[in-house]
N, C-alpha and C positions, 0 to 999 in steps of 0.2 A: 504494500500500500504506500502511496505517495501523498504528501501533504503540501498544500499551499497555505502559507501562514502570514499573519500580520502581527508585528510586535511594535510596542510603543515605549518610547523613553519619555516618561513624565517630566523628568528633570530638564530635558531639552525640548519638549513638545515636538518630537519627531517620530515618524512612522517608518518602518522598514518592511518590505514585502519580499518573501522568498519562498523556496520550496525545498523539501527534504524527504528522504525516506524514513528518517529517524527524528521526529519533531522534538522529543525530549532531549536527545543528545545535541541537537542543533541549538536548542535554547541554552543548554549548559555551555556550549561553545560561545554563543553570543555574549554571555555574561561572565565568561572565564577571565580572570585577571591577566592571563598571558595571551589573550586574543590579540592578534596583530592586524586585524582587518578594520574596515570602515566602522563597524559597530562598536569597537572598543571605546572610542572617545565619547560615546553617547550612553554608556552603561549607567544604571541598570536598565534592562529591558523586561517588559511584561508582555506575555502572549495575550492578544486581544481578540484574535480570530484564527480559526483553522478550518480547513475543509479537506476531506480525503478524496483521493482519486485512485482508480484501479491501475493507472499507468503513468509513467513519467511525462509522456507527451501531453496528457490532459492537465497535469499539475502545472507544467511549464506554460501551457496555453493560458490557463487561468491567471497565473502570476503575471504574464504579459498584459492581460486584460486589466487587472487591478492597477498595474503600473501605468497604464494608458489614461487612467482617470486624471483629469486635469486639475482637480480641486481636492484639497484635503477635506473640505466640508462634504463633498460628495462621498468620499471614502468613509468618513465618520457616519454619515447618514445610512450608508449601506450596512455598516457594522451594526449600528443601533437597530435598524429595521430587520436585520438578519436576512437580507435579500441577496446576499452574495452567493 
């Protein structure tokens, strides 16, 4: 199973959208002190939404769709209304 997820950094009011086969492990990596990626400087992260898919292609396609949303407000509305 693959996951598309949205995490949120309350401290910096930023969202990050990604996909993974291991969502729990990925969250641990995003919040790990030795993380060297983009998400390190915006820690801590909180998972605000996730959706499962049967295959990697569908998860990546949905990730791309979410990233195409032009407005953070639109993303928040979708999360709150659970229409994702």
